[in-house]
C-alpha distance (Angstrom), angle and dihedral (degrees) to the residues before:
residue distance angle dihedral
M1 . . .
I2 3.79 . .
K3 3.80 90.5 .
K4 3.81 90.8 54.0
K5 3.84 91.8 50.9
I6 3.79 90.6 49.8
L7 3.79 89.7 48.7
R8 3.84 91.2 51.2
V9 3.82 91.1 49.7
L10 3.79 91.7 49.7
T11 3.79 90.6 48.0
L12 3.81 91.5 51.6
I13 3.80 90.8 49.5
L14 3.79 90.3 50.3
I15 3.82 91.6 49.4
V16 3.80 90.9 51.0
F17 3.78 91.6 47.5
V18 3.81 93.5 49.1
T19 3.80 91.6 45.6
R20 3.81 92.5 51.6
T21 3.81 90.4 46.8
V22 3.81 92.4 52.5
E23 3.79 91.9 47.5
A24 3.80 94.0 50.4
N25 3.84 120.2 99.0
T26 3.76 92.4 23.0
T27 3.80 122.7 172.7
Y28 3.81 115.8 -143.6
N29 3.81 123.5 -167.9
A30 3.79 113.1 -150.8
N31 3.79 141.3 169.7
S32 3.79 137.2 -156.9
S33 3.80 93.3 -80.8
N34 3.79 100.0 52.1
Y35 3.80 109.4 20.3
T36 3.84 95.2 103.4
T37 3.80 89.5 63.3
Y38 3.80 91.6 61.6
L39 3.82 93.4 48.5
N40 3.81 88.2 71.9
I41 3.79 95.5 56.2
L42 3.81 104.4 40.2
S43 3.80 114.3 123.4
A44 3.80 136.8 173.0
G45 3.78 112.2 -47.1
D46 3.81 96.2 15.8
T47 3.80 124.1 130.9
L48 3.82 124.6 -154.1
N49 3.80 113.2 -160.1
L50 3.81 113.9 -159.0
A51 3.80 118.0 -152.2
P52 3.82 122.3 -140.3
G53 3.79 114.9 -79.2
N54 3.81 144.8 90.8
Y55 3.77 112.5 -65.2
T56 3.81 111.8 -158.1
N57 3.82 103.8 171.0
R58 3.80 98.3 71.2
L59 3.78 127.4 -122.0
N60 3.80 112.7 -90.6
I61 3.78 114.3 -166.1
F62 3.81 96.4 -169.1
S63 3.83 121.4 162.4
L64 3.81 92.9 -19.4
V65 3.79 107.4 151.8
G66 3.78 122.7 177.0
T67 3.77 126.7 169.5
A68 3.80 135.0 -114.5
S69 3.81 91.1 -99.9
N70 3.81 95.9 35.2
P71 3.82 111.8 35.3
I72 3.78 122.7 177.0
V73 3.83 109.4 -109.8
I74 3.80 124.9 -158.2
I75 3.79 109.6 -175.9
G76 3.79 132.0 176.8
S77 3.79 133.4 -160.5
G78 3.78 95.3 -101.2
N79 3.80 121.3 -95.8
S80 3.81 91.3 -17.4
T81 3.82 89.3 72.6
V82 3.81 100.4 75.8
F83 3.80 127.7 -178.3
L84 3.77 108.9 -159.1
G85 3.82 121.2 -148.4
N86 3.77 117.8 -105.8
S87 3.81 120.2 -155.8
C88 3.80 91.9 -134.1
C89 3.78 100.6 64.2
N90 3.79 148.9 -7.8
T91 3.79 112.2 -66.3
V92 3.82 97.6 -124.6
S93 3.76 110.5 26.4
I94 3.81 121.3 -172.4
K95 3.81 123.8 -162.8
E96 3.80 130.2 167.0
S97 3.81 93.6 -20.1
A98 3.79 134.6 137.6
Y99 3.80 140.5 -178.8
V100 3.79 93.9 22.0
I101 3.80 125.2 147.7
L102 3.83 119.7 -156.4
K103 3.77 115.8 -174.1
D104 3.78 150.2 152.3
F105 3.78 106.1 23.5
K106 3.80 141.0 100.6
L107 3.81 132.2 -114.8
D108 3.80 118.0 -154.2
G109 3.82 109.3 -173.2
Q110 3.81 91.3 -169.6
N111 3.82 86.1 -140.1
L112 3.80 92.4 -74.3
F113 3.80 125.5 144.1
V114 3.80 93.4 -96.7
D115 3.81 134.0 106.2
G116 3.78 122.4 -121.3
I117 3.83 103.8 -132.2
K118 3.79 118.0 2.8
A119 3.77 135.5 172.8
E120 3.79 93.5 -148.9
G121 3.77 125.5 -121.6
T122 3.79 93.9 -133.9
S123 3.81 118.6 139.6
G124 3.77 114.1 -78.0
N125 3.81 94.4 5.7
W126 3.79 124.3 143.7
A127 3.83 136.8 167.5
H128 3.78 127.9 -167.2
H129 3.79 140.2 168.8
I130 3.79 91.6 21.5
T131 3.84 117.4 160.3
I132 3.81 118.8 -161.1
E133 3.78 111.4 -173.7
N134 3.81 138.2 171.7
I135 3.81 94.7 -5.3
L136 3.83 120.5 154.6
I137 3.82 112.7 -149.8
V138 3.83 119.8 -169.6
N139 3.81 139.9 160.5
H140 3.80 96.9 31.3
G141 3.81 95.3 122.3
V142 3.79 105.1 98.6
H143 3.83 89.5 113.0
Q144 3.81 137.3 8.9
Q145 3.81 91.6 -114.3
I146 3.81 93.7 56.2
V147 3.83 106.1 103.7
G148 3.78 134.3 -157.3
I149 3.82 96.4 -150.4
S150 3.80 123.1 4.6
T151 3.79 145.8 159.4
K152 3.78 124.5 -151.4
C153 3.79 96.8 168.1
P154 3.83 131.7 60.8
A155 3.82 103.9 -65.7
W156 3.77 129.7 178.4
D157 3.78 141.4 169.4
W158 3.82 95.4 20.9
V159 3.82 125.5 160.0
V160 3.81 121.1 -157.6
R161 3.78 109.1 -176.1
G162 3.78 138.5 167.8
C163 3.81 95.8 -5.0
T164 3.80 126.6 147.5
I165 3.81 118.8 -148.0
D166 3.81 113.4 -177.3
G167 3.80 124.6 -175.9
A168 3.81 101.1 -10.8
G169 3.78 123.7 154.1
T170 3.82 85.9 -118.6
G171 3.78 121.7 -1.3
I172 3.82 103.3 -148.4
Y173 3.81 125.8 0.7
F174 3.81 117.3 179.1
G175 3.80 123.8 -176.6
N176 3.79 132.3 11.9
S177 3.78 127.8 -70.0
D178 3.81 92.3 -122.7
G179 3.82 93.6 59.2
E180 3.80 94.1 -107.9
D181 3.81 127.3 108.7
P182 3.83 94.1 42.9
F183 3.78 130.5 -154.4
V184 3.80 107.0 -129.8
N185 3.78 136.6 -171.5
G186 3.80 102.8 -9.8
I187 3.79 139.3 154.0
I188 3.81 121.0 -138.3
E189 3.79 110.0 -178.8
N190 3.80 144.5 160.7
N191 3.79 95.1 1.4
L192 3.83 126.9 145.8
I193 3.83 112.8 -142.9
I194 3.80 114.9 175.8
N195 3.80 143.8 162.5
T196 3.81 96.6 15.4
I197 3.79 120.9 163.4
G198 3.79 93.2 -140.4
Y199 3.78 129.8 7.6
S200 3.74 121.5 -5.4
M201 3.76 83.0 -150.1
Q202 3.81 137.7 -9.5
I203 3.81 134.1 -179.0
K204 3.79 112.1 -165.6
H205 3.80 127.7 -130.5
Q206 3.81 118.9 -95.9
N207 3.81 129.7 -132.1
V208 3.78 127.5 -136.0
N209 3.85 110.7 -87.4
S210 3.82 92.1 14.1
R211 3.80 90.6 124.5
N212 3.78 92.8 74.0
I213 3.80 101.3 125.6
A214 3.81 118.2 116.8
G215 3.80 110.6 -106.9
M216 3.79 95.8 13.4
T217 3.81 119.3 143.9
L218 3.77 99.4 -108.5
N219 3.82 101.2 -165.4
G220 3.78 133.8 22.1
K221 3.77 142.2 99.9
T222 3.77 137.3 -87.1
I223 3.81 118.3 -131.5
I224 3.81 121.0 -154.8
R225 3.80 107.8 -178.9
N226 3.76 144.5 157.7
N227 3.79 95.8 1.9
V228 3.81 129.6 139.6
F229 3.82 115.5 -135.4
S230 3.80 115.0 -176.6
K231 3.80 127.8 175.0
E232 3.76 97.1 169.2
N233 3.80 91.4 123.5
N234 3.80 136.3 34.0
S235 3.83 97.1 16.1
S236 3.78 121.9 154.2
S237 3.80 119.4 -123.4
G238 3.78 141.6 -152.8
G239 3.80 115.3 20.3
L240 3.81 91.2 -7.0
S241 3.80 95.3 56.1
R242 3.81 115.2 121.8
P243 3.81 137.4 -173.0
N244 3.79 121.5 -106.4
L245 3.78 89.5 -116.8
L246 3.82 129.0 15.0
V247 3.78 128.9 175.9
G248 3.80 124.9 -174.4
N249 3.77 131.6 -147.4
F250 3.78 128.4 -79.9
P251 3.84 121.4 -123.7
A252 3.80 112.5 -57.8
S253 3.82 90.6 -131.1
G254 3.78 140.6 -0.6
D255 3.80 124.3 29.2
G256 3.81 111.1 14.0
V257 3.79 97.1 16.1
N258 3.83 91.4 124.3
D259 3.81 97.0 40.6
H260 3.77 115.0 122.3
Y261 3.78 142.6 -170.0
E262 3.78 120.7 -118.9
I263 3.81 104.3 -159.8
Y264 3.78 112.3 176.8
G265 3.78 145.8 140.6
N266 3.83 93.1 24.9
F267 3.80 127.2 139.7
L268 3.83 112.5 -142.2
W269 3.79 111.9 -170.6
Q270 3.83 129.1 -170.6
N271 3.76 130.8 -31.8
P272 3.83 116.4 -174.3
S273 3.81 95.6 -165.0
S274 3.81 111.3 25.9
S275 3.80 145.6 18.9
L276 3.74 122.7 -64.3
F277 3.81 90.7 -128.8
Q278 3.80 134.6 15.7
G279 3.78 125.1 179.1
T280 3.77 146.2 169.8
G281 3.80 129.1 -175.2
N282 3.80 128.1 33.3
I283 3.80 106.7 -15.7
M284 3.78 133.7 176.6
F285 3.83 106.5 -171.3
Y286 3.79 114.4 178.6
N287 3.81 146.2 145.3
N288 3.80 92.3 16.2
V289 3.81 127.6 140.6
C290 3.82 112.6 -141.1
V291 3.80 122.5 -177.4
N292 3.80 124.5 176.0
Y293 3.78 117.5 165.4
A294 3.80 90.8 145.8
G295 3.82 97.4 85.1
G296 3.77 114.7 -116.9
G297 3.75 121.9 123.8
G298 3.74 101.1 -41.8
G299 3.77 131.2 -109.5
V300 3.82 125.7 -51.2
A301 3.83 118.4 7.3
I302 3.80 120.7 -172.6
Q303 3.76 105.9 -177.1
N304 3.76 149.6 150.5
H305 3.78 113.2 -85.9
N306 3.80 128.2 -175.7
G307 3.80 88.1 -5.8
F308 3.80 93.7 -56.7
G309 3.81 116.2 125.3
P310 3.83 118.0 -146.1
R311 3.80 110.6 -104.0
D312 3.80 124.7 -175.1
I313 3.81 104.5 26.0
K314 3.81 127.0 171.6
I315 3.80 118.1 171.6
F316 3.78 111.5 177.7
N317 3.79 141.8 158.8
N318 3.82 99.2 1.7
T319 3.81 126.3 145.5
I320 3.80 110.6 -140.2
V321 3.81 130.4 -178.9
S322 3.80 111.7 -178.9
G323 3.79 110.6 164.9
D324 3.77 113.2 -145.6
N325 3.82 94.8 -8.7
W326 3.81 133.4 77.4
G327 3.77 118.1 -82.6
I328 3.82 99.7 -146.3
R329 3.79 125.9 15.3
L330 3.81 129.3 -178.1
L331 3.78 110.4 -169.1
N332 3.82 126.6 -175.6
T333 3.77 97.0 -22.5
D334 3.79 123.8 176.4
P335 3.85 107.4 -81.6
A336 3.81 91.4 -151.2
Y337 3.79 90.7 72.1
Q338 3.79 132.2 62.7
K339 3.79 118.3 -124.4
Y340 3.82 124.3 -154.7
V341 3.80 127.5 -156.3
Y342 3.80 106.7 177.8
G343 3.78 137.1 165.1
N344 3.82 100.0 -6.0
A345 3.83 125.7 149.5
V346 3.80 108.4 -141.8
F347 3.79 124.6 -178.2
S348 3.79 114.0 -173.5
D349 3.79 139.2 139.4
H350 3.79 91.2 -142.7
T351 3.80 115.3 116.8
T352 3.81 88.3 -119.6
P353 3.79 110.3 30.1
I354 3.83 91.3 -179.6
R355 3.81 108.1 40.0
I356 3.79 125.3 -170.5
V357 3.78 109.3 -177.8
G358 3.79 140.7 159.9
G359 3.78 127.7 7.9
G360 3.79 116.1 1.2
A361 3.81 94.5 28.2
S362 3.80 91.2 124.4
T363 3.82 91.5 58.9
A364 3.81 95.0 56.0
N365 3.81 117.2 107.6
L366 3.82 117.0 -158.2
L367 3.77 117.1 -172.3
D368 3.81 138.0 162.4
N369 3.81 97.0 -6.3
I370 3.80 121.0 150.9
V371 3.83 112.7 -141.9
D372 3.79 126.4 179.8
D373 3.82 143.3 141.6
V374 3.78 119.4 -76.6
A375 3.81 89.7 -117.2
N376 3.80 88.7 61.4
A377 3.80 96.3 46.5
N378 3.80 92.4 100.7
N379 3.77 88.3 64.3
Y380 3.80 85.2 71.0
V381 3.82 108.2 27.0
N382 3.80 136.8 36.8
D383 3.82 98.7 -110.3
A384 3.81 127.2 -6.4
S385 3.78 95.1 174.7
N386 3.81 125.5 138.3
N387 3.79 90.2 -114.2
I388 3.78 114.4 102.2
S389 3.78 92.1 -157.7
T390 3.82 92.8 61.7
L391 3.83 101.5 24.9
D392 3.82 109.5 127.3
L393 3.78 117.4 164.6
Y394 3.80 95.1 177.7
P395 3.85 110.9 125.4
I396 3.80 116.5 -95.4
A397 3.79 119.5 -120.3
E398 3.79 111.9 -73.3
S399 3.76 89.2 10.3
T400 3.79 118.9 177.0
L401 3.79 85.8 -131.5
N402 3.79 81.9 84.3
A403 3.78 103.4 75.9
T404 3.78 138.7 121.7
L405 3.79 123.8 -12.5
I406 3.82 113.8 -81.7
P407 3.84 114.9 -136.1
N408 3.80 106.0 -115.4
A409 3.82 108.4 168.4
L410 3.80 89.5 106.0
F411 3.81 90.9 62.6
S412 3.81 102.9 44.4
T413 3.81 96.4 102.0
Y414 3.81 95.1 59.4
T415 3.78 123.3 97.0
D416 3.82 114.3 -93.0
Y417 3.81 89.8 -8.1
D418 3.82 87.3 149.2
K419 3.82 94.7 55.4
D420 3.78 127.6 83.2
F421 3.83 129.0 -139.2
N422 3.81 89.2 -78.3
L423 3.81 89.0 50.7
D424 3.79 89.4 -114.6
S425 3.78 120.4 137.9
R426 3.76 111.4 -78.5
N427 3.76 123.1 -117.7
W428 3.80 102.7 -157.2
Q429 3.80 92.9 -146.1
Y430 3.80 91.0 75.5
R431 3.80 121.5 88.3
G432 3.76 117.6 -146.1
A433 3.80 134.3 27.3
Y434 3.80 96.4 -51.6
S435 3.78 130.6 70.5
G436 3.78 108.6 -155.5
E437 3.77 140.7 35.7
G438 3.77 142.8 -123.7
T439 3.82 118.0 33.6
N440 3.80 112.9 18.2
P441 3.83 105.7 -116.1
G442 3.79 92.7 -168.1
L443 3.77 143.9 51.3
H444 3.79 120.8 -15.4
L445 3.80 108.7 -132.2
A446 3.77 107.6 -107.9
I447 3.82 141.8 145.0
E448 3.74 92.6 -101.4
M449 3.76 136.1 96.4
K450 3.78 113.4 -67.6
P451 3.83 109.5 -125.4
S452 3.79 116.4 -116.3
D453 3.77 124.4 -123.1
T454 3.76 107.7 -153.7
D455 3.79 93.8 -172.8
T456 3.80 97.0 63.7
D457 3.80 104.0 65.3
T458 3.78 106.8 114.4
D459 3.79 94.3 176.4
T460 3.80 109.8 117.4
D461 3.80 96.7 178.5
T462 3.79 100.6 112.1
D463 3.78 92.4 -173.4
T464 3.80 91.9 65.6
D465 3.79 105.6 24.4
I466 3.79 93.5 75.7
V467 3.77 123.2 -165.8
S468 3.75 131.2 148.2
V469 3.78 117.7 -95.1
S470 3.77 91.9 -120.4
E471 3.79 90.0 53.3
L472 3.79 92.2 49.1
K473 3.80 88.3 52.8
V474 3.81 91.0 53.6
E475 3.79 93.5 44.3
N476 3.77 93.1 50.7
M477 3.79 95.5 43.5
A478 3.80 99.5 45.4
T479 3.81 112.7 93.7
I480 3.80 128.1 173.1
Y481 3.79 118.7 -158.1
P482 2.92 140.0 -141.1
N483 3.78 94.9 17.9
P484 3.03 118.4 -164.8
S485 3.80 95.5 35.5
S486 3.79 138.6 165.6
G487 3.81 88.9 -118.3
I488 3.82 113.5 -54.2
F489 3.82 117.3 92.3
T490 3.81 128.9 172.6
I491 3.82 123.6 -150.9
D492 3.81 113.2 -143.0
L493 3.84 112.8 -167.3
K494 3.81 97.1 166.0
N495 3.83 104.7 -149.3
I496 3.84 97.3 -8.6
I497 3.82 115.5 106.8
F498 3.80 112.7 -118.8
K499 3.81 120.1 -140.1
N500 3.82 109.2 173.0
A501 3.78 144.2 -42.6
A502 3.79 136.4 -142.0
I503 3.80 127.7 -157.0
F504 3.80 120.2 -141.9
T505 3.79 133.8 -173.0
L506 3.78 119.8 -126.6
S507 3.80 88.8 -97.3
G508 3.79 89.9 58.5
Q509 3.82 99.1 -104.6
Q510 3.80 113.8 144.2
V511 3.80 110.0 -130.0
K512 3.79 104.2 170.2
E513 3.80 143.3 11.1
V514 3.81 126.5 -162.7
T515 3.79 137.7 -178.8
T516 3.81 96.4 -158.0
S517 3.78 128.5 76.0
E518 3.80 91.9 -121.1
I519 3.80 113.9 84.3
D520 3.78 122.6 -159.2
I521 3.81 115.9 -169.7
S522 3.79 96.8 154.3
N523 3.78 89.5 127.9
L524 3.80 94.3 56.2
P525 3.80 125.2 89.7
I526 3.79 121.5 -93.9
G527 3.81 111.8 -89.5
I528 3.79 147.6 80.0
Y529 3.80 121.8 -44.5
F530 3.78 136.2 177.8
L531 3.79 119.8 -127.9
K532 3.83 114.7 -153.5
I533 3.78 108.9 -160.5
T534 3.80 122.0 -164.6
M535 3.81 121.4 -162.3
Q536 3.80 125.9 -148.8
S537 3.80 87.0 -110.3
G538 3.83 90.9 59.7
E539 3.79 95.1 -107.7
I540 3.82 113.8 138.7
T541 3.78 131.1 -158.3
T542 3.79 131.3 177.2
K543 3.80 125.6 -144.3
K544 3.79 131.5 -174.8
I545 3.82 116.4 -126.8
V546 3.76 129.1 -172.6
K547 3.80 122.4 -147.0
L548 3.81 113.7 -155.9
């Protein structure tokens, strides 16, 4: 009798186990009338597909916890899936959630006093391993403090990728103004943030012992790469003026003291009332293109903030045009740390285009920089005009930006340190963001999203180079051959189901779309193109192809 009872119990346990296994990794298809029902039942590995339509009941990400291998995915149908702002609350609200991917939909704030996506600052809240991808955010500009994407709770290991934020009060705002609730170890890449009233993006400073949440990543780095930040239009002025991009300091001691920012491959365009970039802390700023003819406070400002002097600073291989203002300024840095300004091309009419002033000036190392007036910039680059349609800061043929070898051993630990703005291999004889001369073989500078190149990431630190597991699978499985080719390319996805692919020029113009895995671009000009591949599952990856 006892044996039979034990057998029944074991059978019940097996049934429960099999049932839970079958129910895992479920895909739900929802629409605007029933999607909130599914939000209450999502578990690790589940996917919620959102049909086109206007969604008026917000998107609450409350207590949704996936895993590293089985994230929860909520995916729309592109810009036809629209979440409309509601005056009661923030449109996408995140509380106590982790390993969640939000992608491919639109947020229309309807110019209400609500944020777009917000990890809320409620007591005890946290949010980690959140991926926000291919989201369009509009009509969040009713006030400077209205934000497209923000965190007000402890947040770590986030990815914000391929998003467009147009006309917000502030584009992205991570961390809290009091230095608590830090944003730790994130990646912000290939976003387009334009026409903001205040910051295009800001990450707040962090206090000592602010990383006190159980399970938080305690040490790491934050990567800000390949974004476009433009404040040409709509910018505030006077005391409300803000830089395009501002990053605050890490904790002065304890956990996070050696964290650093890697800020590279970005295009910062125009700011009529402030600097293009301002930073404090440990900052690696390289391979960026910064252009500010609009006035403001110049180009790149590394300065003391809230009494904290910048520490480990390396500014190398940037191209900066800053009109009447300085191009690079280091102000009251920490004298206990060396600062390095190497291999930059700075065009400015200021009396001191590269300014090192105040405390810490004696610890600044300037080497192999090219500095000249704006009027002389075309002696070095193709077109330094104040016209975005013709602007081309690639070095001219036989440019004097190609000179002696720049020492680079100090920079070899930083992600893509050996790539230029075009993500081509860097020749360390070239000053500025580009490595080459003559006709620019890469991206035309424009106020549009900078294409990604998934093959160029040399960072092997999997704790900090955060991508979803499903995306890693696609990236690793997608192969293009032959590449280069005279026109015929084949996409090999192994066991992943292919849906379609689109071909784009380096300027972002789509020139072809196909529904087969064989690509024929024989009729297109010789050059570099980007191939955007969409899987049946909705996953997207981008590959660079070269037509000979």
